[in-house]
N, C-alpha and C positions, 0 to 999 in steps of 0.2 A: 821410874823414868817415863813409863807410858802415861802415867797420870799427868806428869809435867808437860809432855808433848800434847796431850789432849787439851790441857788447859790453854796452852799457847795457841792451838788451832781455834779453840773457842773464842779466845780474845781477838785473834786476827780476823776471824769471821765477823765479829761484832764491830770492832773498832778500825780495822784496816781495809774493810770492804770499800769498793769505789762508790762515790756519791751517786745516788740514783739520778737519772736524767729527767726525772719527772718535773714538768714546769709548774708554775704556781697555779695556773688554771686547771691543769690535770690533777694536782693535789687537791684543790678545792672541790672539783667534781667527784673525787674519790672519797674524801674524808670529812669535808666541812659540813657542819649542820647549823642551820639558821635557828637561832633561839626563839622560843615562844615570846609573843609580845610584839614581834615585828610584823610588818604588812604581809610578808611571805615567810612561812615557816617550813622546817624540814630540810631535806637534802638540797645542797647548793647546786644550781644549774647555771653554768656560764652562758649557755645558749639563750637564757632569758634576757641578757643584756650583752650582746656580742661585742660591743665597743670596749668592754672591760678586758677581753681576752688579750689583745696585743699589749695592753699596758701591763697586765700581770706577767705575761710571758717575757717581757723585756727584762724582768728581774733576773732571769737566768740566761739571757742572751750574751753570747761571747762578744766582747768588744764594746760593751755598754757599761759605763760606771756612773751615769747620772740619768735619772728619769724625772721629767717635769710634767705635771698635769695641771693645766689651767682649765677649770671646769665650772659649770653651774652647780648650784646646790642640789642635793638629792639625786646625784647620778651614781651613788654607790662607792665613792672614793674611800670611805672608811672600811668597807668590806674588802676593797682591793688591798689596802694596807694590812688588814687583819689576815687575809689569805697569805700574804707574803710572810708575815710573822709566823703563821702556822706551818707553812712549808719548810722554812729554814730551821725553825726550832725542832721540827720532827725529823727531817731528812738530812739537813746540813747544819747542825748546831753551831752557833757562833754568838759572840756578844753583839747585841742590837740596842739601838736607842730610838725611842719615839719622842719627838718634841712637839708639844702643844703650845698655844699662845701664852698660857699662864699655868702655874702650879695647880690652881683650882680647876681649870679645864682638863688638866692632865689627870687629876684624881677622878673627875667625873667620867672621863673617857675610859679609864682603867676599870671602873666599877660597872659602867653601862655597856661597854663594848668588848673589852678584852676578857674580863672574867666570865661573862656568859658564853663566849666562844670556847674558852678552855673547858668549862663545865660540860658543854653539850657536844663537843667533838671528842670522841673517846680516845683517839690517838694522842690528843693534847692533855686530857685529864690524867692520862697514864704517866706522862713525863713531867708535867709541872707540879711542883710541890704545893700543897694546899696552905695558903697563908693563915688559915684558921687553926692549922695543926700546931700543937705545942712545940714540936721539933722543927717546924718550918723556918727556913731562912728567907722566905718570900714575904713581901709586903705589898701594899696597894701599888706602889711606884717602882717596885723591883721584883721581877718574876724570875725565879731560878729554874733551870732545867738542865739535864745532863749535857755537858759540853758548852753551855752558854748561859746567857742571862739577858733579860729584856728590861731595860731601864726606861721609865716613862717620866718625863719631866716637863717643865715650862721654860719658855724663852727668857723668863725673868729670873732664872736660877743659874747664875754663873758658876757656882761650885760644882753642880752636876754636869754642866756642859763641858767643863774643862778637865774633868778627871776620868781616868781609866780609858784604855783603848777600846774601840768598837769597830766592827766590820761593816755593819749596815746601819744607815742613818735615815730615819723616816721623819719628815717635817710636815705637819698638818696645819693648814691655814696660815701660810708664811706671811701673807700680807697683813696679818694681824699680830705679828710678832713684835716684841719690844724692839725699839731702834737699837738699843744697846743692852747687853746683859750686864747690868751693873755699870761699871766703868771699863769693861773689858772689850767693848765693841760688838759687832754684829753677832747675834746668837748662832746663826748658821755657820759663819766663818769659824767661830769658836768651837762649835761641835765638829766641824769637818776636820779640824786639826787632830782629832782623836782617831781618824781613819788612816793616818799616814803609815802605820806599821803593817797594813794589810795590802797585799798585791791585788786581791780580788775584792776590794772595797766597793761600796755602792751607796749613793745618795739618792733619795727620792723626795721630791718637793711637790706638795699638793696645795692648791688654794683656789678660791674664787678671787678674781682680780679686784682692785679698788680704783684709785685715782690714776688717770693716764699720766705717765711720766714719773710716777712714784710707786708703781706696782712692781714689787720684787718678782712675783710669779710671771708677769708679762715680760719682764726683762729676761728672765731665765728661759721662758718659752721661745722668745725670739732668737736666742743663742742656740737653740736645739733644732731638731728636724721639722718643727712646726707642722705636725700631722693633724689635720682636721678630719673629723668624722663626717663623711659626706654621703649623700643619698643619690641614687641614679634616677634621672628624669625618665618617666615611663614613655615619653614621646621621643626625645632626641638622644636619649641614652647617655647624656653628659652627667658627670658627677658634680654636685654642688653642696656647700654647707647651707643648711636650712637656717635662715635668720629672719628677724622681724622685718627687715627692709623688703623682703620678697613675699611677705604675707599679705593676703587680702582678707578683709573681714566684714561681716555684716553685724553691726552692733547698735543697740538702742540705749540711749541715755535715759535713765529713770530718776525722777526726783521723788524722794520719800521722806517721811518724818521718822526720827528715832524716838526712843522712849522719853527723851527730854524735850520732845517737840521741836527738835532742830532739823533743819533741812539737810538731807544727804543726797549726793549724786552718785549713783552706781550705774554700772553698765551690764546689760544683758547681751552677751555675745552669742549670736544665733548660729554663726557659721564662720569657719576659718579655712582658707585654702592657701596653698603655696603656689606661686606663679614662677615658672622656670625663667630665669633671666636670659637664657639663650633662645628658647623657642617660643616663649610667651604663653604656653599652655598651663592651665591651672589644675591642681589635684588636691584631693582631700587628705586629711591627716591619716585616715585609715589606709589609703592607697600608698602614701609615701612611707609610712612605717613598715609596710610589707615589701618595699622595694629593696633590691640589693644595696648593701652599704659597705663602706670600707674607709680606712684612713688614707688620705691623700697628703703626701708630704710637699710642703712649699719650700723647704730648705733641706733637701736630701744630703747635701754635702756635709752637713753638721755631724753626720754619723762618724766622720773621720775624727771628730773631737770626742767621740764616745758618749754623745748626749742625744737621747730621744725625748722629744717633747710632744705632748698631745693636747688637743683642745676638744671638749665636748660641751655643747650647750643644752639648754632645757627643752629644746624641740625634739631631742633624740629619744629619751627613755619612754617606754610604753606606759609608765604609770604617771606621767605628767601630761595633762591635757593642754593642747594648744589654746583652747578657749580660755582656760584658767590663766595662761600666760598673757594673752592679749587683754583679758579683763584687768589684770594687775597693771599692765602697761598703760592702758587708757585711764585708769583711776589714779595713776601716779603723775599724770601730765601737769598738774598744778602744784606739785610739791617736789622740788628738786631732790630733796633727801630721799623720798620714795622712789623717784625716777632712777637715782643712783643705785639703789638696792636692786631694782629690776634689771638694770644693765649688768650689774656684777653677778647676781645670783641666778638669773634666768638666761641672759644672753651670753654669759661668760665673756663679757667685754669690760675693759676698763672705762671709767666715765671721765669724759673730758670736761674739766672745770673751765667755765668762761670767766674772763676777768679783764677785758680791755675794750674800751670804746675810743675810737680814734678821733672823732670830731663831734663838736657840739652843734654844728650847723643844722643837722636834721631836726634836732629838738627845738632850736630857735624858730625854724620855719614851720614846725608843726603846732606852735602855740595857737590858741583859739580865742576868739572874741566871746567872752562870757556875757550873757544878757542879764545876769544877776550874780550875787555871791555864790549861790548854789545852782548847779545845772540839773536838768532833768536826768534822772537815773541815780542821783545821790540818795542813799538810804541811811547812811551812818557817818558820823564825824569822829575822827580821832585827832589827838594832839600829842606832840612830842617836844621835849625840851632838852637842849644840849647845854650843859652848865660850863661856862668859861670863867676865868678869873675876873674879867671886867664886864661881863655881859651874859645874857641868856639868849640863845638862838632857838626859835621855835618854828614849827610848821603845823598848820591845820590841813588835814586831808579829808576829802569826801570819798566814800567807798560805795560801790554798787555790786550787783550780782557778778559772779565769776571774778571777784576782786578787781573789778574795773576801778580806776583811781583818778580822782580829780585833785590837783593842787589848788587849794583855796587861798592860802596865805602863808608866805615865808617871811618871818620878821626877826628883828633884833631888838632886844630891850637892853639899853646901856645902863650899867650900874653893877656894883659889886654885890654878889649874892649874899653877903652878910648884912645887907641893908634891907629893912622892911619895905622901903619904897620900891625896890626892885621887884619884890614878890607881889606888891600891890598892883604894879603895872601888868604883871603876868596874869593876875586875877581878872583884870579888865578884858584881856584877850580870851581867857578860858571860860569866863562867865557869859560871854556875849552870845546872842542868838544870831545865827547866820541864816539868811533868807533866800527863798526861791523867788522867781519873778512874780508869782501870784500872791506873795506875802507870807506864805507858810514858812516856818523856820525850824531849824534843828540846833540843838546845843551839843557840845562835845560829850560823847559817851564815856570816854576814858582818856586819861593822859598818862604817858610814860615820861618820867623825868630822870635824866642821867645823874647818878649819885657819885660818879667817879670824880677825881680831881681833888681840889683843896677845900671844897665846901660840902662835904658829905653830911655833916651834922645839920647844916642849914636845910639841905634837901629833905632829910628825914623829918625834921620838925615841921616843914611845910606840908609834907605828905601826911603826917599824923593829924595835923589840923584840918586837912582837906580830904581825908580818906572817904568821907561820905559823898564826895564829888568824884570818886574814882580817880584820884590823882596818886599815882603809884611810882615808887622809886625803882630804878633799874640799875644794873651794873653789867658791863661787858665781861664775857668769859675769855680767859686766856687760852682755852682749849680750842685748837683749830677745828676739830671735828665735832664740836658741841652743836646740837641742834639749835634752831632759831630761838626757841624757848627751852633753855637747858633745865632749869628747875625753879621752883618757888621756895623761898626761905623767909627768915625773919631777922632783921638787923638786931644786934645786941642792944638791949635796953630800950627797944622800940617795938610796940605791938602793932606793927604794920607789915605788909608783905614786901619782900624785895625780890624782884624778878631778875634772874641771871640770863643774859642774852648771848646767844652764840653769834657774835659779831661777824666772824669769818664766814660762817655758813650763810648768814644774812646778806653779806655782800655778794656772795655767789648768786643768791636768789635775785638780788637787785640787778646785777649785771646781766644775768640771763634774760631778764625782762627788757632791760635797756637795749641789749643786742637785738632782740626780736623786734623792738620798736624801730631801731635803726635800719633794719632790713625790710621794714614795712609789714611785718607780721604782727598785727595788732591783737595778739592773744589776750594780753591783760589790759590793753587800752589805757595808756597813760595820757592824761590830759593836763595841760598847763595853760593858765590864762595869759593872754597877750599883754594885758596891762602890766607894765613893769613896776608900778607902785605896789603890786602884790608880792614883789620879791623874786619873780622868776625871770631874772635878767642873765646876761652873759656870765657874771660872777657866780651865780647860782649853778648854772650848768657846768661851768669849769670845776666847781667843787663836787658836783654830782659824779663826774667821770674822772676824779682826781687820782684814783688808785689803780694799780695793776697787780695781778697775781704773778709773782716771780719765784724762782728757785733761789734759795740762799742757804749758806752753811750756818747753822745755828747750833752752838755747843758741840761742834764736831760732826754734825750730821746735816745732810741736804734735806731741806724741807720747803714747803710752800708758805709764803708770807705775803701779806698785802703791803705794797710799797707805795707811798705817796709820791707821785711824779708831777704834781702841779708846781708851777713856778713860785707861787706864794705860800704853798703848804696848807692851803685851806681845804679841809675835807668835811666840814660840818654838814653841808647838804646831803652827802652820802650817808653819814652817820644818822641823820634825821630820817632818811628814807628807810634805813634798816630798822630803827626804833619804831617807825610807823607801821611797817609790815608786822613786826612782832606784836605791837599793840592790837592790831586787827585780829591776828591769830588768837591772842589771849581772850578776845571777846567771843570766839566761836560763833560767828554771826549766823542768824536765821533770817536769810534774805526775804523769804516769802512772808514771814511774820512782820518784818520791818516794813515791807511794802504795804501790807494790810493796814498797819498803824498809820503810816504816812497818808494813806488814802482815806483815813477816817473810818475804816471798816471794823476796827476793834477799839475797845476802850483802853487808853493808855494807863500804865501804872508805874509808880515810882520805883527806880532801881534801888534795891537794898544793898548796903555794903556786905561783902562776902566774908564768911568765916574763913579760917586758914585752909580748911579742906576744900573750899570752893574757889580759891584764887584761880583766876584765869577764865572763869565762866561768869557771864553777866546776864541778868534777867532781860528778856525781850520786852520792849515797850518804851514807856515814857522815861522821864529824866533826861531825855535827849531831844524831845520834840516839843515845839512851841507853835501851836496852830494859829 
């Protein structure tokens, strides 16, 4: 009898004892060990990144069942999630699930983040079974421990998301989740259904934001307490979120040649200071990072809905330099894709896509009287062709430093593309020498020709015949997020390059520039000739601003699409502008070298057709100049 009583006491002590009140941050400071190979190794110290503590401790806060973290990259969100996993598996075991964007990223996370933490934190290695053991029931994506289990899966795995109850759901990089898990709808909603049987359930969503209006993490953040990590101003003692809008910097633009003799523009950021928007005093990075800091809630009432949401940007961690952030920001100014990355991953802000110009009048009034076909400043010519069923529409553009652009000629060649006469007329346009006022001239360096539509074979044959003249077939990508030049490939049965163009991203680039021009911000300096016989008339500009970026439901999901809003449906000028910018980017222009050649300072040399590996890079020099 005594043995039985002792056994029950032992079991009661082990399994019926109250759950320790230790928070996630306390658990991490006591038990967590940072694995070798990380920037910081050894014992975990929450004090090193104090903004992490309130996030971690909200996992055990009474009255909270959802945590949302909208953050920059490299602020330690993976460690926050890992510490939560460690604390609950050790002290309050229960079924948990971590969802990554894909199965592949889930496997990588398990191997590179979860397994090292279990191996190097003794209290975890004692309870998790070794997946390499012959008797182990654990795998890369399923970790067993007494009283619970950790499932690691991808948003593209509906079978895992829909099976077995869980108490804690961790979702990493939710803005990069699949829109639907197979045919079963939102991966997060599908996974959250597995929480319904637990009264003490908890969901935690982490991500950098993406596009404004389509960022899941931003939406979730706005529904929560909206707690910003703010710093105290040393002068007025007010608390503020540090952001790029209040930064002052001293930076030098440097032009340098890379190993391929191409001109690069980089920035040497000498100093960065934060200017308080209240008192106007400025302070260094060292001063501000030593100031008192805390979360300030902009929507405290949301705690009634049991949701705490946090925002941390890249100006906060001690290991991310302000100079590095501003350098990235400055160098991203001329590439909207790069700028979007900086906003998302450094500023922890969604990026607002531009896509509407309300009037063509500013462009009509800004047209200029050209004194010759080519204006001073033009260093390179590109041509683009849009293939229609009864015509070819083309545009010749001149380009200068900082991608300054001159419209040279927009024209239409009437004729069905299956007729040789149609292509002969195009040859006359593309083979022509376009001249400056002093008689010097340039020829088209490269031509992009749309191969979509009903005359794909005819375009391929023309490009094969004229490949030595750098006439290259292109095709629009259906992927909204595809970069301006998505990839280079080769059409079946034709030994020529085919360039896949990210049309949606290209239109964003163009509208960004048009909107700046419309507001008088001549960053990229778009020039158009006043002579209407060159094709830049009202019809051209109506086509140039013919589309808007709108939200639509496509296959059951809300997405961004470009919608033609012109009365006649004509959008060829916009397509041509996108193709032209892609054509320029594919040339990877060396403006200083072009300027030297044009001024007769170096000897020109013929452009050689590129091999498959060289597609998208063209030799500097002749083949485009005619003195």
